[in-house]
N, C-alpha and C positions, 0 to 999 in steps of 0.2 A: 516438648508437651507427651505426656504420658498418655495413652486411648485404651479406653475400658470399655467394655458392652456387656449391661447388664442385662440377664437373660429376665426377660418377664416371663414366658412363658413357654415350653416345649410340650409337644404332643407327639406321638407315636399315633400316626391316621391308621384304621382299619381297611384303608383302601387298594388299590392294585398298584404297584409302580406303571408308569408307562414304558418306563426301558425296559423290566426284568420283568412285569407282571406279579413282581413278589408280594405276599400278601402281609399286613401288619410291618411292615420295611421303611414307611414315609417316615420323616422326622420333620417335623412344620416344628421352626421357630421365631422367635421375639424377642428384637433385642434393640436396648436403647444404647446410644451410644452416649460416652461419659471424657472427658478429655481433665488433667489432672495438672496443675501446673506448684510451685514453688508459693504463689501468690492467692493462688483459686482453683475450684472444683467449677467446672461445667459441664451440665447437663443437656443432651440436646434435645428437644423437643420429637425430634424426626423419628421413628422406627422400624429398623430393619428385619426382614422377611426374608425367610429359606426355608424352603424344601430341600431335603436329600434323601435318596435311598439309604440305607443303612445296608444291604445286602450286596448292590453292584455299584456303592460312591460315586453317584451321580447327583449334581444338582439339578432339579427340574427346572425348570423355567415356566411362569404362567403359560407360556404358549403350548406348551404339554397336555396343562392340565384338563381335564375332562371335567364335566358338568358335579359329578359326584366331588371330587375333588374340590372344587370350587366351591359348593354347599359348605364341606365341612369348615373349607378355611375361613369362609367369611361367618362361621358362626366361632371358631374360633377368634377370631380378630375380634369380635364383640365382647368377649370376656375376658380381654386384657387390661390389665390395670394400670397405663402408665405411668415411672414417676414423675415428678413435678421438674418441666425443665424451669431452668434460670442457673444462675450465678454463687457460689458459695463462698464467702473469703476464709483461708484460713489462719492462723494464729499468725504468723509472721506478717503477716497483711497487716495485721490489726495494729501488732507491735510499729509497723513502719511508718503505717500512716500516723501513731502517736507520740515517736519522735519527731515525724518532719511538721507537727503541726506546736509540739512544743519547742523547736528550733526555729521556727519562724515567731510563734510567739516572744521568746525570748530574743530574738534578731530586730523585734518591733521595738519592744524598752529599750532596745539598745539604743537604738535609732531616733527615736521620737521624745523621750524620758532619760537622757543618759542620767541626770540631776539624782536620781532614785539609785544606780547604781554608786555614785559617788558620796553617798549618805550612806548608802549600808558599808561601805566599805572603810570609812571613816571610824566609824566605831570602834 
């Protein structure tokens, strides 16, 4: 199964990095997980959040956040619009379902009403 992350929002924060104290280098991103297979596409409800410093290339974990970073994070979290979670079927799955239903229908006709088949073959 192939996994892709949908970027819901990315924002460069004006706050200082807690590691290198650089300004305007914190990148806050919100992503949603989507999995692909041949039969369906599944979008997860959970949102992955990460904060990285673009200057020192460090991931900033919530334990290192200052109060200012937490306030900006809360604001940006309220503004994201997550994609609807659920499962979408691909065309291949619909074709397989239709084929299975036709095969089951034909099998039922063969088993329970064989005289219909005999009549159609005698013409």
